[in-house]
N, C-alpha and C positions, 0 to 999 in steps of 0.2 A: 373398380378402382382404376384411375387413369394415371398413366405415366409411370416411369421407372426412375427412381432416384439413384444416379450413378455414384459410386464411391469416389470421393474427391481425390484420392491419392493415385488412382489407376494411371492417369495420363502421365503424372510425374514419374512413376516407376518405369513406365515404358521409355520415357526420355532418358532417364538415368541409365537404364540397361543398354539403350542404343548407343549412348556416348561412351560408356565404359566397357566396350568389348575388350576381351583379354589381349594384352600386348603380346603374350607368348604365342598367339595364334599366327603371328607373322613369321616368315622364314628369316632367321638371322644367321644362316650358314655362311654367308659371305660369298656364295656362288651365284648370286642373282645377277641378271644382266643389268647394265646401267640404266636402261629405260624403265626399270621397275620403279625408280624414284618418281618419274613422271606419272606412272600408273597410279602409285599411291597417292600422289598429289591430287590427281583427278578424282580418285575414289573419296578422298577427304573432302574435296569441294562438293561432290555429290552428296556426301553424308551430311555436310553442313546445310545444304539446301533442304534436304529432307527434314532435318531438325527444325529449321525455321518454319517450314510448312506445317510441321506437327505442332509447334508452339502456337502458330496462328490459328490452327484449328482448335487448340485447347483453350484459347481465350474466348469465352462465349460472348456473343453480342447481348446488349442490354435488352431485356424483355420490357416492352412498352405496355403500360396500363393506360388505356385511352379514356376510361370513364369510371366513376364511382357511383353506385346506386344503393339506395337504402330501402328496405322493405320491413315493415313491422309484422311481428308474428304474435301468436297468443301467449308466448312465453318470453318474448323479448324483441330482438331486432336482428335482421340479416343485413350485412354489408357485403356488396360484391365489388371486387376489383376486376373491372372488365378488360379481358385480354384473351387472345386466342391461344395463349400458351400458359394457361393457369396451372397445368400439371407440372410445368418446369420450375415454378416458383418454389423457393425453399425458405419458408418463414421460420423465424426463431423468436420465441416469446419469453418475456420476463415480467415481473411485477414490481411496482414501487407504490407502497401504501395501498390505496384503493384503485390504482391505475394499472391497466394491462397494456404493455408495450410490445409490439410485434415489429421486428425489423426484417425486411425482405431484401436480401442482397441481389445484385445483378439485375436490378429493375429500375425503370424510369417512369415517372408520373407525367403523362402528356394529356392534360385536360383541355377541353375546347375553350372554356370561358373563364378559367381561373387557374392559379398556380397550385392551389391545394383545396381539399375538401374538408368541411367542418359542419357539424350539426350539434346544436345545444339541446339537451333534454329530448332526445329522439324517442325515448320510451321510458315508462315508469321504472325507476331504479338505475337508469343510466344517465349520468350528468352530461357527458359530451363524447363525441367521436371526432377524431381528426385523422386525415390522411395527408402526409406531407413528404416532400423529397428532402431528406436530411443530409444526404451526400449525393454526389453525381450518380452513383450507382446503387443507392439504397433508398427504398421507400419505408416509411415508418407509419404504422397504424397505432394510434393512441386512444384507448377507451377508458374513461373514468367512471367508476360506479359511485352511487350515492351511499349505499349502506355497506358496501364491501366490494371486493374485486369480482367483476362479472366472470362467469364461466364461459369458456370458448370451445367451440368445435369447428374444425375446418373441413371444407369440401372443395373439390375441384369439379367444375362443370364446363359445358360448352361456352358459357358466358364468361367464365373466369374463375377466380378464387373467391369462395364464399366464407365469410366470417359469421357464424351463428352464435349470437351473444345472448346469454341468459343472466339477468341481474342476480345479485347475491340473494335478495329477497324478492322472488318472482311474484308479480301481480298478474292475476288471471284476467287481463283486460282485453277486450276485442281490439283488433287493429284499428287505428285511426288514420284518417287521410291527412296528407301534408296540407299546410295552409300557406297563404302568401306571406304571413308573418314569420312562419317557421319552415322554410323550404328545406327538404331533406334529400333532394335528388339533384346532383350536379348535371347529370345527363339523363335523358328519359329512361326510366327503369324498364328493364325487360324481365319477364317472368323467370324467377330463379328455378333451376332444376331441382326437383324434389326427389328424384329417384337415384341420384348419384350416391355412391358409397363415400363415406368420409375418408380423407387421405390419412396416412399413417400418423401424422402429428396431431394428437389430441391434448389440449392444454387446459387446465383449470387454474384460476388465480391462486389456489391454495398450494400449488406445487411450484417451488422455486429451486433452481439448480445452483451449482457451485461455479458456474461460468459467468464471467463479466466480459462484456464486449467493448465497452468504451471507457476512456479515462481522459481527464483534463490535466493530469499532473505533468506529463511530458511536454505538452504543447500549449497549455493555457487555453485550449479549445477542446470541445468534446470531439475526440478523435477515436475511431476504432483502433483497438490494440494492434490489429494486424497491419495498420497503416503507420505505426510508429516505428522509426528505425532505431530503436533502443530497447533493451530488455526492461520490462515493467511487469510487475505481478500485483494483482489485486486480491486481497482476502475479503470476500463478500460477507454480508451480514448473516447469510445462512450458515457459513462456517463458524463465525463468531458465536452464533446462537447454539450450534450443535456441540461446540466444545466448551460452552459456558465461560467465555473469555471475559475476564475483568481487568487484565493487565496487558500492557503492550507486548512484553516478551512472550506471552502465551499466543498472541496473534501472529507475530513474525516468525514463530517456530515453524509456521507453515510455508515460509518463503526460503527457497534454497539460496545459500550464500549469505544469510543473515544469522548472526549469533548474538546472544546476550552477553553483557559484561557487567551485570548488576544482579544482586540477589533477589529471589522472588519474595523474600520477607522484608524487603526494604521499600516502604511505601512511597518514599520521596520521589523516585523516578527510575527510568529504565535507560541504560546506556547500551548502545548497539554497536556491533562490528559488522560492516557490510563490505563484502569482497576484500576482507583482510584489514580494513581501515576503520578506526573508531569514528562513529557519527556523534560528535559532541553537541550538547545543547546550545552552546554559545557560538556555534560555527555555521548556523543556517541549514543544518541537515534535517530539521524537523519543520514541517509545514502544517498549517491548519486551514483546510479548505483552500489550499494553494497559496497561502500567505505565510512568509517566514515567521516563525514564532521563537523569539530568543529564550523564552521560558522552557521551550522544547518539550521533553517528555515528562517534566516534573508535574506531578499531581494530575495525570491523565486518569479519567474515569470513563469506562466504556458504556456508561448509562446513556451517553449521547453520541456515541461513535457508530456511524452507519457502516463504514467499511474502511479498510487500511490499504493504501496504495504505496508500493515501494518501487521507485525508479532507480535502476542500477547504474552506477557510474556517475561522472561529473554532471552537475546540473546548474552551474553558475550562469550559463547564458540566459536563464530566465529568473533565477532566484538570488544571484549574487554570491557572496562569500559562503563557502561550504567546503568541507573535506571531500575528497574525490570518490569515496566508496559508494555512496548512494544517498538518496533522499527519501524520507518517510512522510507521506501526506495523509493526515487524519481527516476523513470526511465526516462531518457531523450531521446529525439528523435535522431535517428541515420541516417547517410547518406543512400540514396536510390540508387539502380543501374540504375534506369530510371529517366529521367528528370521530375522534379516535381516543381510546383510553386503555391503558394497560397497567396492571399491577403485577409485581413479581417478588417472590421471596425465596431466599436460598439459605440453607443450613448445611454445615459440613464439619469435617474433621478439624481438630485443633481450635474448637470454639469459633468456627466461622459462621457469622450471621450477617446477612445482607438483605436489604429491601430496596425496591426501586419502583418509581411511578413515572409513566410516560403519558402525557396528555397533549392533544392537538386538535385543531379544528378551526372553523371560522369564528370571528368576533362580530361579524355583521351579516345581514341577510344576503347582501350581494357578493359575499365571499371575497371581498377585496382586501380585507384585513384578516390575516391568519396568525396563529400562534402555535408554539410548542414549548412544553415545559418538561424537563427531565430532572428528577430528584432522586438521589440515592444516599443511603447511609449504610455503613458497614462497621462492624466491630469484630476483629479477628485476633486470634492468638497465633502461635507458631510452635514448631517442633524445637526451635532454638530457645534456650533458657532466657527468661525475662522479656522476650520479644512479644509485644502485642501492639495493636494499632487500632485506631478508629478514624473514620473520615466521613465528613458531610460534603455532599456535592449538589450544587444547584445550577441548572443551565437553562435560562429562558431565551426564547427566540420569538421575534414578531416581525412579520413582513407586511408591506403595504403595496398594493397595486395602484400606482399613481397614473391613472389613465391606462390606455391599452398598451403602451410601449415603455413604461417606466416602472421599475420595481425597487423598493428600498427594504433591505433586511437589516435588522438590528439584533445582534447576538451577544450574549454575555455568559460568563461562567464565574462561579465562586466555589472555592474548595478550602476546607479547613481540616487539617490532619494532625494526628499526634502519633508518633511512632518511636518505639524503643529501638535504638540502633544495634546492629551486630555486624562487625567489620571483618569477619573471616577468622581463620585459624592458621597456625603454621603448616607449611608444606610437609615438614618432617613429622610424621604421625598421622597425616591425612592421606596424601597421595604419594608420599615417600616413606619407606619403612623406618620405624622408630623402635629401638631396642626396648623401650618402656611400654610398648603396646600401641594400640590404635586410639586416636582421639575420638571421643563420642561425638556423634553428629549434633547433639544438642548443646555442645559447649559454646558458651558466650564468654569471650575474654574481657568484656566490659563489666562495669560495676552495676548492680541492680539499682543503685541509687542515682545513677547518672540521669541528668535532666533529659527528657525525651526530645526527639526532633519535632518541634512545634512549627507548623508551616501554614501559611495562608497565601492563597493564590487567587488573583483576579485577572479576568480577561474580558474586555468589552470592545466592540467594534461594529462597523456597519459595512454593507455592500450596496452600492447604488448601480443599477443596470438600466441603460436606456438604449432602445432600438430606434435609430434614426430611420432605418429602412430595412428591407429584407437582407441587404448586403452590408450594412454598416451599423456597428453598435459600440457603445462605450461602457466600460466597467471601472468603477472607482471604489477603492476599499481602504479602510483604516482600522487598525487594531492597537489597543494599549494593553500591555501585559505587565503584571506586577507579581513579584515573588518575595515574600519576607519569611525568614526562618531564624530560629534560635535552636542551639543544640549543644549538648555535652557529648564528647566522644572519648572513649578509652580504647586504645588499639595497641596491638603488638608491634614492636620495632625490631626485635631480634630474639633468637632462641639461644640460650646459654649452652655451654659445652655438654652439660648433662642431658640435653635433649628433652627436658621437661620443664625448665624454668623459663618463662617468657618475660622478657623486658617489655615494659609498657610505657605509653605516654598518654597524657590526658589533655584535652583542649576544650575551651569554651569558645563558641563562635556565634556571631550575629551578623546577618547580611541581608541586604535588600538589592534586588535586581529588577530593573524596569526596561521594557522595550516598547518602541514606537515604530510602527510600520505604516507607510502611506504609499499606495500604488494606484496608478491610472493606466488602463489599457484601452487602446483603440483597435478594434477588430474589423477588418473589411474583407469582403469577398468580391473578386472581379476577374475578368478574363482578358487575356491578350491573345486574340485569335482563338485557337482551339485549346490553349493552355489556361487552366484555371488556377487561381491563386487564393490563398487565405492568409492575409497579412495581419500580424500583431505588432503594434508599436506601443512601447510602454516606457514609463518613467516611475522610479520608486525612490523614496527617501526613507531612511531608517536611522534609529538611534538605539543603542544598547548601553544602558547606564547602570553602574553599580557604585552609588555615591560613597558608601563606606562599608568596608568589610573589617569587622573587629574580631580580635581573637587573643586568647591567652593560652600559653602552653605551660603545663606543670608536669613535674615528675610524679610517678606513682609507683608503689611497690610492685615487684614482679609477681607473677601468678604461676602456681604449679598447675599445669594444664591437665594433669592426671589426678590431682587432689586439690581443686581450687578452693581457696579461702578468700571470700570477698569481704568488703568493708575496710579495705586498706586506706590509710590516711594519704592525703595529697601533700606534695611538697610545695615549696615556694615557686612562684612563677619564674621560668628561665627564659621566656621569650614573650614579647608582645608584638602584635601587628595591627596596623590600622592603615588600610589602603583603599583605593577606589580607582575606577577607570570609566572611560566614556568613549564609545566608538560611533562616529557619524559617517554615513555613507550615502552616496548618490549614484544611481544606476540608470542607464539609458540603453534600451535594447530594441532590436527589431528581428522578427522571424517571419519567414515566408514558407508556407506549405504549398508546394507546386505540384499540380497534377498534369504531367506532360501528356499522358494518355490515361485511359481507365486503369491500366495495370502497371504504370510506371510513375512513381512519385518521388519528389526530392524535397528535403527539409534543409533550409539554410537559416542560420541565425548567428547574430553577433551581439555582444554586450560590452559596454564600456562602464567601468566603475571607478570612482574616486572616493577615497576614504581617509579618515584621520582618527587615530586612537591616542588618547591622553591617559597616562597612568600617573597616579599620585601616591606617594608614600608619606602618610601623615606623621609617622614616627620620626623620619629623618628630614621631613619637610622638603622633599625633592619631587621633581616632576620630569617625566620624559614623554616625548611625543613621537609617534610614527605616522607617516602619511604616505600615500602612494596611489597608484592607479593600475588598472589591469584591463586587458581585452580578453574576452572569453568567446571564442568561436565554436560553432557546431555545424557539422555537415552530415547529412544522412540521405540514404537512397533506399527505396523499397521497390522491388520488382516482383510482380505476381504472375508467374508463368501460367498458372491456372487460378481461377477465382479463389479457391480456399487456401492457397499457399502463398506466403510472402517470404521472399528472400531479402535480407537487408544488410546494410553496412553503415557504420558511422564513425566519425571522429568527434570527440568532445573534450572540453577542458574545464578546469575549475581553479579557483584561487582562494587562499585563506590568509588574512593579515597575521603577521607574527609580531608579538610584543617584545620589548626589550631592546638593548643596544649592545654592540660588540665592544671589545676592549678599547678600540680607537674612537669610540663615541658614535660610530656610524649606526644607522638603523638597518634593520633586516628587511630583505625583500619578502614579498608575500610568498607563502608556499604555493606551489602549482601542482595541478594534476592533469595528466594527459592520458586519454583512453582511445584505443582502437578496438572496435567490436564488429563481429559479423554474426549472423544468425538466421534462423528460419522459424516462422510461425505458421501453424497449420490448423485449420478447422477440420478435425478428423470426421466429425459429423456436425449437424447443425446445433448440437448441444455439448460437444466435447472438443476442446482445443488443446494444443501442445505447442511448446516453444523450446528452442535450443539456441544457446548463445555461447560464443567463444570471445574472450576478451583479453587484452593486454593493457594494464593500468599502471602508470608510474607516478609516484609522489616525489616531487623534487623540492629543493631548498629546505630540507628538514634540519632543524637545529641539532648540532652535536657538540660535545664537550671540546673546548679549545685545548689541544694537547700541550700548548706552550704556556698558557695563562689559566691556571685552575680558577674555577669560579666564573669563567666567562664561556660564551658559546660562539661557535662559528657555523656558517650555513653551508655545510658540505654534504649533508646526509641525503640519501636517496633510498626509496623502498619501491619494490615492484610486486605486483600481484597479477597473475595470469591464471586462467582456468576456463572451465565450462560450467554451464548451468542448464538443467533440463527441468521443465515443469509441465504438468498435465492437470487439467481441471475440467469438470463438467459432469454430465449425466451419461452413464454407460447404457443403462436400460431404465425404463420408467421406475422411479423410486430409488435407483441405485446410483449414488454420486461418489465421485472420487476427487481428491485434491492431493497431489503428490509432487515431489521434486527431488532432484539430486544435484549436488554441487561438488566440483573438484576445484580446490583453491590452492595455488602455489604462491604464497605470500612470503617474501624474503627481503632481508636487508641487502641492498646492492652497493651502498657507500656509507661508511660511518667511521668515526675516529675512536669510538668506545667499544662498540660491539662488532663481533666478527662478521665479515661479509659472508652471506649465505645463511645466517641465522634466520629462522622462521619468525614471523610476527606472532606475538602472543594472542591467544583467544581466536585463532584462525585455523580451524581444523582443515586438514588436507581433503578429507572426504566427509560429507554429511548427507543425510537422506531423511526425507519426511514423507509420510503417507497417512492420510486420513480418508476413510471411506465409511459411508453410512447407507443403510437400506431402510426404506419405509414401506410397509405392506400397503398395497394400493386398493384392495377390494376385500369384500367379505366381512365377517364379524370382527376381524382383527385389524381392519383398516385404520391407519393412523399410528399403529405400533411400529417402532423402528429401533434399529441398533446401529451403533457406531464403533469403529475400531481404528486405533492409530498406532503407528510405529515411528519413533524419532531416534535416529542414529547420529551421533556426533563423534567423529574420530578424535584421537588424542591431540591435545593442544599444548603449546609451550606456555609455561607459567610466567615467563618474563622474556625481555628481549635478549638477555644473556643466554637464554635456553638452558638455564641451570637445572630445571626440573620440568616434568611434563604432567599434565592432568590426563588421566586415562580416558579412553573411549567408553561409550556406553550406548545401550539400546533401551529406550524407555517405551513402555506399552501403556496406552490409554484406551479406555472403553466407555461406552455410554449406552443407556437404554432410555427410550423416550416414548411418549404417547401423546398424540394430538387429535383432538376432536372438536370441530367447529372452532371456538375461540379459546378453548382450554388446552393447556400444554403442561405436562409434567415430565421431569427428566432426572436421571441419576448419572452423574459424571464421575468417572474413576480415573485418577492420574497416578502413574507409576503403579500399574496394576499388580506387578509382582514384587513390590516393595524393595526395589533395587537400591542399595546404598551406593551413592556415587557423588562426585563433585562436579559442579557445573562449569566453573571457570576460576581463574586466579588473576590477581593484579600484582603479585609479588610473593616472596618467600614466607611472609607472615600473613598473607591475605588470600586464603583459599576458601571458596564458598561452597558449602554443601547444598545439594539439591533436596527438594521435598521428598519425603518417603511416601508410602501409600496414602492417598488423600481421596476422600469420598465426599461429594456434594450433591444434595438433592434440591431441585428447583421446581417451583409451581408458579405458573403465570396464567393470567386470565385477561382477555380483551373484552371490552364492552363499549 
């Protein structure tokens, strides 16, 4: 075996130890001669010189790969990356569909006659092999299999790094010679060493880890996470599958600093609190494949979700209006080049039944037209009385390769759901002591005869990508979203003095919301001397339209929460509302990712938005308009003292238009968000990464009650959140994966006319912790058998901004057992293993939401 792979943190530890020598070691007696100052200064200068020399030595030079050769074998093919330093390369491999992707950091492809290497159908069972320079310091090897992901074994030899590839269905064919029509060697091949031992990294396409290296959410370009000067975490498909995720709050439970503010039994949507601030659907905090989606989290189904990316802090510089806490980007499954079919069925507690189908592949022989179709249906009950729901979900995607440099993707979604509502219970009797006893977790204060939440959601759009050259590309996207719903709701308004009689209100609502988003990005790569740039220039247009929101409010008899009697008659309507609004916005933005050196990068961005919102009250026949503009800058810097470690800092901002007018008839300014953040990201090994972030985030121009003129608002409010977040993800040992995080969040009111300054923001725990770990047996008769264990801690939270009551902390334990063999997988997932009775969150004194008790789900899936 050649080479020794050094631990990436060693040099950094030496530097830190050298810099932080104890101050108490110096003589502070006051009896030192005056020239001691000069001596100390000289020593400090000498020490600084040594540090600079050490940093220079710690930044490795790029390893050059001067040739790529290919040699067919009886079982597949060998690809050799020709270099004299093959033992120093540190490859990291992942899979996407039938494709094996290996990124090799700190390397440079320097071929004699081409910029990259490619070979089509080099061996039976392998569709293509490509070797490209994806970044200035990273080589990527991409291998696509025909029947499945090829198996890979890596060797280092005197010639370089050897990839030994075996197709998923090996054909015992003798080696064939290259032809003029199908050349497979970029440089004259040399005999591959056959006696070298394999290096430590052995990868098969069947083994995927919990670590994700790249993301496009933060920059609109595929950028390594370690090069992004902002906190971002990706929940990969492997974690989603291991936890059997079907709802968004189940996915983001794995992200530190993100908390849910909607019930798990409410199928309509998920509302999130990120870094202490609510991410609302209509505020641009939810993206779908990088495009703002005003329908947001409503009617999300994970049948077609590949991974979830969460960008912490303001993101208006790229996506326009949004609340400052963070942005959630849902990455959907895309068509595959090779035929793929999967069926899955789940059955579980509380009458949970779900089935899903995933189909993909080419529609023509040349594989220029691909498709993907995801279909899911579920029918589920709940531990809450009268609550049950069903949902049908269909998501087709089709892509067209229009020539070598142009691709068009058309994507659609349809969802139809029916859900009985349950809007929480009073705080007194749930999280606050009640002399009458404890409210049952199953209590529903609504009427069983209430009309269910009937929802239909549509999404359809396209993405057009064109590559003018290797350094210039164009991306144009459009999406139309529609959300139509009707619902009856009965909910509590106040608890009477006897602490058992709940006053209630009944409403009937019908509403339609539609969104239009059109975005064009021009992406260019160029150099100014030794400085490299990746420039994004974009323009987007959007409209969010709710033409008519209809509703009637009625009185309904109170309910005894400890002895409920349902079927109470409705009173006469006491209020009617009919309103609508429309928001039009135009944004222009530019961003430059600048590589000053291999280990020093700067991110600069600025956006200008102009918007107009029109609100109509059809009952009073009045109309109000709010218009304005906003600049959103962002500045970030990344310094990598050694290749696996990134130190970063950033400043970013956001804005959110505010509806309504003040007493004097003036319109409100947009809410603004400002964040300062510093952090460190580190690759602890080539399969395990960690990140630590410190931030200070301020939300300004918050509406507060006008203390002089009741019924009106003034814009004097301010809220601040500061804290730290730590995350860890990847593979510890072969088959043993971990996904963990911790968040400390200090979110408080700093200015307000109604609530006390210093009050904590509701649904924002000071401390939270998540850990999910799994192990899969790698060999022997039990190969494919695995186990998972998770712990989720959420500290106590305030139930309202008045801080009048708290929701207690809890620790939830989840577990799983699964078995995978070839294309078959079966699993049992257990949530709330110890059947803990607890409450997840609250939106007021009459709206406290219980969490699910012990829940067991069994899943079987098969690929063919």
